[in-house]
C-alpha positions in Angstrom: -0.1 0.2 0.0 0.9 3.5 -0.8 0.8 4.5 3.0 3.1 2.1 3.9 6.1 3.7 1.7 8.3 5.9 4.1 11.1 7.5 3.0 14.4 8.1 5.4 14.6 11.9 6.7 18.1 13.1 7.0 18.7 15.5 9.7 20.9 18.7 9.3 21.7 21.4 10.9 21.6 24.7 9.0 20.0 27.7 10.3 17.9 25.0 12.3 17.4 21.3 12.1 15.8 20.6 9.0 15.6 16.9 7.3 16.5 16.1 3.6 14.5 13.9 1.8 14.8 12.5 -1.3 11.1 11.3 -2.8 9.9 11.0 -6.1 9.3 15.0 -6.0 12.8 16.0 -4.9 14.1 13.4 -7.9 11.7 15.3 -10.3 12.8 18.6 -9.6 16.6 17.1 -10.0 15.6 16.0 -13.5 14.1 19.3 -14.3 17.5 21.1 -13.3 19.9 18.6 -14.5 18.1 16.8 -17.0 18.4 13.0 -15.1 19.4 12.2 -11.6 22.2 10.4 -13.3 23.6 13.7 -14.2 22.7 15.0 -10.7 24.9 12.2 -9.4 27.7 13.5 -11.7 27.3 17.0 -10.6 27.5 16.0 -6.7 30.7 13.6 -7.5 32.3 16.8 -9.7 31.7 19.0 -6.2 29.9 21.7 -8.2 28.8 24.4 -5.7 25.8 25.5 -7.6 25.0 21.9 -8.0 25.5 20.9 -4.4 23.1 23.9 -3.6 20.5 22.8 -6.2 20.6 19.2 -4.3 20.2 20.8 -0.7 17.3 22.4 -2.3 15.6 19.8 -3.9 16.2 18.1 -0.8 14.5 20.1 1.8 12.0 21.9 -0.4 9.4 19.4 0.9 9.5 21.3 4.1 9.0 24.9 2.7 7.7 25.2 -0.8 8.6 28.6 -0.9 12.3 27.9 0.1 14.9 29.3 -3.1 17.9 27.9 -4.0 19.8 31.2 -2.9 18.1 31.1 0.4 19.6 27.5 0.9 22.9 28.9 -0.4 22.9 31.5 2.7 22.8 28.4 4.9 26.0 26.8 3.7 29.3 27.7 4.0 32.7 26.3 3.2 33.0 25.0 6.7 30.0 22.9 6.4 30.1 22.0 2.5 31.8 18.4 2.8 29.5 17.6 5.7 26.2 18.1 3.7 27.6 16.2 0.3 28.0 13.5 2.0 24.2 14.3 4.2 23.1 14.6 0.1 24.3 11.5 -1.1 23.2 9.3 2.0 20.2 10.9 1.7 19.7 10.4 -2.1 20.8 6.8 -1.6 18.3 6.1 1.1 15.6 7.9 -1.6 16.6 5.4 -4.4 15.0 1.6 -4.9 16.8 -1.2 -3.3 18.3 -3.5 -6.4 16.8 -6.9 -6.8 19.2 -9.7 -7.2 
């Protein structure tokens, strides 16, 4: 049943505690911005600052639909960007379907 689906929320602390969620809506946002989810993963692996900001926004927008990418960018500094990139990777992995044997 659809009600049984639970997407794991990954807590992160920015201006306050927030939660990264990569559900279908977040992946659709990434496809719209990058053309495909594969391209989004590549941007993250390449360490693109703009890409990290966009992916962080896509994972947070479920909590506040008025949140903009520039507002998200104001919450990130060079001191926390690597931790955030790791959290984005964790959250995206949690949002992906499990591979079947």
